[in-house]
N, C-alpha and C positions, 0 to 999 in steps of 0.2 A: 681346623678347616671350617670355613663358613658354609653353612648349608642353605641352599636356595629352595624355597617352597614354590611348588607349581601353582600358578594362578591362571585359570581359564577365563578368557575375556569374551564378551559379546560386543559386536560392532554395529554401528549405526551411521549411515550417511544420509544427510538431509540437505535439501536446497532451500535457502531462505533469501528473502530480500536483503540487500546489502545493509540497509539502515536498521535491520532487526538482528544483525549478526551478533552484536554485543549482548542483546537480550537473551538470545539462545545460548551463547557461550556462558553467561552468568547463570541463567536459569537451569540448564541441563546439569550443571555441576551439583546442584542440590538434589538431583535424582540419581546421583552416583556416577554420572558420566564424566569422563575427562576428555578434553578437546585434544585430538591428535593433530589436527591441522585444518587449514582452510585453503580453498582454491577457487578461482573464478571459472565456472564451467562455460563451455562454448555455446551452450543451449540458450542462455538468456542473459541479456544485458541487465545489470543491476541486481543479479542474483549471485549468491556465494554458495559453494558446496562445502559443508562442514562434516568432518569425520570425528566420531566420538567412539570411546570404548569404556566398558565398565566390567567389573568382576562378575562372573556368572553366578557366584554363590553369595551375592549380596542379600542381606536380610530385608524382609518386608517388600520383596520384589513386586508382588501383585499390587499392593497399595501404591508403591512408587510409580508403577506403570499407569495406574488409574489417574494419579495426580499429574503425571506427565501428559496424558491425553487432555486433561483439563487445561494445563498450561498451553499446549498447542492450540486448543480451541480458543482460548482467550487471545492469543497472539494473532490468530486468523481474524478474530472479531476486530482487533485493533487495526489490522491491515484493511479490512472492509470499511471501517469507520474513516480511516485516513483517505481511502479512495473516494468515499461518498462526499468528501469536501468539494471535489471538483467536478463530479459527474453532472449534476444539475446545471452548474455554471457553464460547463462546456456545451451542453445541449442547447441552452438558451443562446449562448454566444454564436455557435455555429448556425443556429436557425436564423438569428438576426442577420448574420453575414450572408446567408443564402438569399434571404428576402431582399437585402440591399443589392445583392448582385442581380436579382431578377429585375428590380427597378432600373438598375444601371443598364441592363441588356435592353430593356424597353426604351430607355433613353437613346441608346446607340441605334436601335432600329428606327426610332423617330427621326434622328438626324440623317440617317442614310436613305430614308424614303425619298422618292422623287415626287413632288418637290419636298424639300426638307421641312419638317414640322418643328421649327425651333422652339415654339412655346411649349409644345408637349415634351420636347427633349429636356427643357429646363425644369418643367414640372416633375418629370420622372427622375431627373438627376439628383434633385434635392433629397428625396427619401433614400435614394441609392447611396449617396455619400453618408447620410445619417446612419444607414444600415451597415456601412463599413466602419464607422467610427464608434458607434454605440456598443458593439460587442465587447470591446476592451473594458469599458467602464462597467458594463453589466456583469461581466465575468468577475471582475474584482469585487464588486459589491455583493454578489450572490455567494461567492466563495468566502468572503469575510463573515457574512451572516451564518453560513453553514458551519464555519470553523468555530464560531462562538457557541453554536448549538452542540457541536460534537465534542469539543474539548473536555467538558466534564465527564462525558461517557468514556472517553479514552483514558482519562485519569482514573476513573473507577475500575476499568479493566486492568490498568497497571497495578492498582491496589490489590485486586484479586490475584494477580500473578505473584505479587510480593507475598501475600498470605499463603498461597499454594507452595511457593518455594520455601517459605519459613517452616511450614508443616513437614514438607518433604525432608528438609535438612534435619529436623528434630527426629524423624524416623531413621535417618542414616546414623545419627549419633545415639 
């Protein structure tokens, strides 16, 4: 007769961004967790709910938990750095668009005035159109520059994650 030994498990459910799913699946394996499954929760678009389990009697549990928190912190920093690529660019583009819309509104008011002020309408319409066209190009330029600045920091965070996972894997073995 084959004898089965009892194994008590602890479970963990986390919600992560869909693009970070593989990072979590690969990383948590080094902390003793095994992926049970993933599902798309109804709460957020672009997020995935991941279910993990691991043996309760795993060795070096306190140290692995500490490293797991470092891993989570680095992933959150990567998410923040990724988001920072477009925040400033979006603010500038929206601001330029609103300013362009204000000039265009002035142009409309000038043309609907009795008698119509055609010269003022044209003078206000030109910066209005520029304010509608310029946001696209400014967004692309600012995002490109920010991406160039942030990419080395993101790579550094991925290197830190790699080192944390490597040390955790050594603790498991």
